[in-house]
C-alpha positions as CSV (number, residue, x, y, z in Angstrom):
1,F,-16.0,5.9,-125.7
2,F,-20.2,5.3,-125.8
3,R,-22.3,7.1,-127.2
4,I,-26.2,7.0,-126.8
5,E,-28.4,9.0,-129.2
6,F,-32.0,9.5,-128.3
7,L,-34.4,9.5,-131.5
8,R,-37.1,11.5,-129.7
9,V,-36.0,13.2,-126.6
10,E,-39.3,13.2,-124.4
11,G,-38.3,15.3,-121.4
12,E,-41.8,16.4,-119.6
13,D,-44.6,15.2,-122.3
14,F,-43.5,11.6,-121.0
15,Q,-45.4,12.1,-118.5
16,R,-48.7,12.2,-120.9
17,H,-46.8,10.0,-123.9
18,W,-45.9,7.2,-121.6
19,K,-48.4,4.5,-122.4
20,E,-48.7,5.7,-126.5
21,W,-44.7,5.3,-126.6
22,Y,-44.4,2.5,-124.1
23,P,-47.4,0.1,-124.3
24,S,-45.2,-2.5,-122.6
25,M,-44.6,-0.4,-119.2
26,T,-48.6,-1.3,-118.7
27,A,-48.8,-5.0,-119.3
28,P,-48.9,-6.7,-115.9
29,V,-45.8,-8.2,-114.9
30,K,-45.3,-11.1,-112.7
31,P,-44.3,-10.6,-109.3
32,V,-40.8,-11.6,-108.3
33,K,-39.8,-12.7,-104.5
34,D,-36.6,-10.3,-102.6
35,I,-34.2,-12.1,-101.6
36,V,-33.2,-13.3,-98.5
37,R,-30.0,-12.8,-97.0
38,G,-27.5,-15.7,-96.0
39,P,-25.1,-17.6,-96.9
40,A,-26.7,-20.0,-99.1
41,L,-26.5,-17.4,-101.8
42,G,-22.8,-17.6,-102.8
43,P,-20.2,-15.3,-102.0
44,N,-19.1,-12.0,-102.9
45,F,-19.0,-10.7,-106.6
46,S,-15.4,-9.5,-106.1
47,E,-13.5,-6.9,-103.7
48,Q,-15.1,-3.5,-105.2
49,W,-18.8,-4.7,-104.9
50,P,-19.0,-7.2,-101.7
51,Y,-22.2,-8.7,-102.3
52,P,-23.8,-12.2,-104.1
53,I,-24.1,-12.1,-107.5
54,V,-27.6,-12.8,-107.1
55,Y,-28.3,-9.1,-106.1
56,D,-27.7,-8.2,-109.7
57,S,-30.1,-6.3,-111.2
58,I,-31.2,-8.3,-114.5
59,Q,-31.2,-11.1,-112.2
60,A,-32.5,-10.0,-109.0
61,A,-35.0,-7.8,-110.7
62,P,-36.0,-9.1,-114.3
63,N,-39.1,-6.4,-114.4
64,N,-37.5,-3.5,-114.3
65,Y,-34.0,-4.0,-115.5
66,R,-34.1,-4.9,-119.3
67,L,-30.1,-5.6,-121.3
68,L,-30.5,-4.4,-123.8
69,Y,-26.7,-4.5,-125.1
70,E,-23.3,-6.9,-123.4
71,N,-19.9,-7.0,-124.4
72,E,-16.6,-7.7,-122.2
73,K,-16.6,-4.1,-121.3
74,M,-19.9,-2.9,-120.6
75,R,-23.2,-3.5,-120.3
76,F,-26.3,-1.5,-121.7
77,L,-29.8,-1.9,-120.1
78,E,-33.3,0.0,-119.5
79,V,-34.7,0.9,-116.2
80,T,-38.3,0.9,-115.7
81,V,-39.9,1.6,-112.5
82,R,-43.9,1.3,-113.2
83,P,-46.0,4.2,-111.2
84,G,-47.1,2.2,-107.7
85,E,-43.6,-0.4,-108.7
86,T,-41.2,-1.4,-105.4
87,T,-38.3,-3.7,-107.2
88,P,-36.9,-6.2,-106.0
89,M,-33.7,-5.8,-103.8
90,H,-31.4,-5.4,-105.8
91,G,-27.6,-3.8,-107.0
92,H,-25.3,-3.0,-109.3
93,P,-21.9,-4.4,-109.6
94,Y,-20.2,-2.0,-112.0
95,P,-19.3,1.7,-112.3
96,T,-22.5,3.2,-114.2
97,V,-23.5,6.7,-116.3
98,L,-27.0,7.2,-116.0
99,T,-28.9,8.1,-119.1
100,F,-32.2,10.7,-118.6
101,N,-34.4,10.7,-121.6
102,S,-37.5,11.9,-120.1
103,I,-38.9,13.2,-116.6
104,S,-41.1,10.8,-115.0
105,G,-42.2,13.7,-112.3
106,D,-41.1,14.2,-108.5
107,P,-38.1,13.1,-107.3
108,A,-39.8,13.3,-104.0
109,L,-41.9,10.7,-104.8
110,V,-39.3,8.1,-105.3
111,T,-37.9,6.2,-102.2
112,D,-35.2,4.5,-101.8
113,K,-34.4,1.4,-99.0
114,K,-30.9,0.2,-98.7
115,L,-30.3,-3.1,-98.0
116,D,-27.0,-2.3,-95.9
117,P,-27.4,1.7,-95.2
118,A,-23.5,2.1,-94.0
119,S,-22.4,1.2,-97.7
120,P,-20.5,3.4,-98.5
121,L,-21.7,2.3,-101.8
122,N,-25.1,4.1,-101.3
123,G,-24.7,6.5,-103.9
124,Q,-21.9,9.1,-102.1
125,G,-20.2,10.6,-104.8
126,A,-22.2,10.7,-107.8
127,G,-21.8,13.1,-110.7
128,H,-24.5,15.2,-112.7
129,G,-24.7,16.6,-116.1
130,A,-26.9,18.9,-117.0
131,A,-29.1,19.1,-119.8
132,P,-27.8,20.8,-123.4
133,K,-28.1,24.1,-123.4
134,V,-29.8,24.8,-126.6
135,L,-33.3,24.7,-127.3
136,N,-34.4,24.8,-123.7
137,L,-34.1,21.5,-123.7
138,K,-34.9,19.7,-119.8
139,A,-33.5,16.2,-121.0
140,P,-31.2,14.3,-121.6
141,T,-29.1,14.6,-118.9
142,C,-26.8,11.9,-116.9
143,S,-25.5,11.1,-113.9
144,T,-22.4,9.2,-112.2
145,M,-22.3,6.5,-109.7
146,A,-19.7,3.8,-108.4
147,P,-20.8,0.8,-108.1
148,Q,-23.8,0.3,-106.0
149,A,-25.0,-1.7,-102.7
150,P,-28.2,-3.4,-103.2
151,H,-31.4,-2.0,-102.7
152,A,-35.1,-1.2,-103.5
153,L,-36.5,1.6,-105.4
154,H,-40.4,2.7,-105.7
155,N,-41.9,4.9,-107.2
156,G,-44.8,7.0,-105.5
157,G,-45.5,8.6,-109.3
158,A,-48.5,9.0,-111.3
159,A,-45.4,7.9,-114.8
160,P,-43.0,5.6,-114.7
161,L,-39.1,5.8,-114.0
162,H,-37.5,5.1,-117.9
163,Y,-33.7,5.4,-118.4
164,Y,-30.6,3.6,-119.4
165,R,-27.4,2.2,-117.5
166,I,-23.9,2.5,-119.2
167,E,-22.6,-0.7,-116.7
168,Y,-18.9,-0.6,-117.2
169,K,-16.9,-3.6,-116.8
170,R,-13.9,-2.9,-117.6
171,I,-12.6,0.9,-117.0
172,D,-9.7,1.4,-118.8
173,G,-7.9,4.8,-117.0
174,D,-4.5,4.9,-117.4
175,G,-3.9,0.9,-118.8
176,F,-5.2,3.0,-122.1
177,A,-2.2,4.3,-122.9
178,A,-0.3,1.5,-123.0
179,N,-3.0,-1.5,-124.1
180,W,-4.9,0.1,-126.6
181,K,-3.6,-1.5,-129.9
182,K,-4.4,-4.8,-127.9
183,W,-7.8,-4.1,-126.3
184,Y,-9.0,-2.1,-129.6
185,P,-6.8,-3.2,-132.2
186,W,-9.5,-1.8,-135.0
187,M,-8.1,1.6,-134.1
188,L,-5.0,0.8,-136.1
189,Y,-7.3,0.8,-139.2
190,M,-8.8,4.5,-138.1
191,P,-6.0,6.7,-138.3
192,Y,-8.3,9.5,-138.2
193,M,-9.7,8.4,-134.4
194,R,-5.2,8.4,-133.6
């Protein structure tokens, strides 16, 4: 499993302190053009995500999706959508856990334009995990998502949208029981983990 520990639970304080905590969010960004659909974009990435890889968020919307870590199993992204900003059309080819450490404001001020409104990969069946009940915390929260078809987010609020994505390039699933020694050989030397 992968674990994220937040050094600061920002919650609603993010709305008042985001400029102080994340000064880079106020810096101007170089505009990125939207991708124009067509055969020149190349083949679809996979059967699971039937869109060209140029729509992958870190390529198509680099001002909004920053790759913090990647290995053969997963990648970890920081997501920022500034006030008044609309992301370029982009998608997410891998199953994901979204982690929210802050409360950015009214979700009704966020719009989500779909490249393919009829796609079964537009967030249907997403899961949600509430904040811990101790200390009356409102954050962190999490959501789970299947791969997502290309879309463009618009933030109509006064504070940025800010969250993290754990994207699973490989889901171990039922194969874990038979393959854990091959996939995770270091576990052989950690008896307390078996």
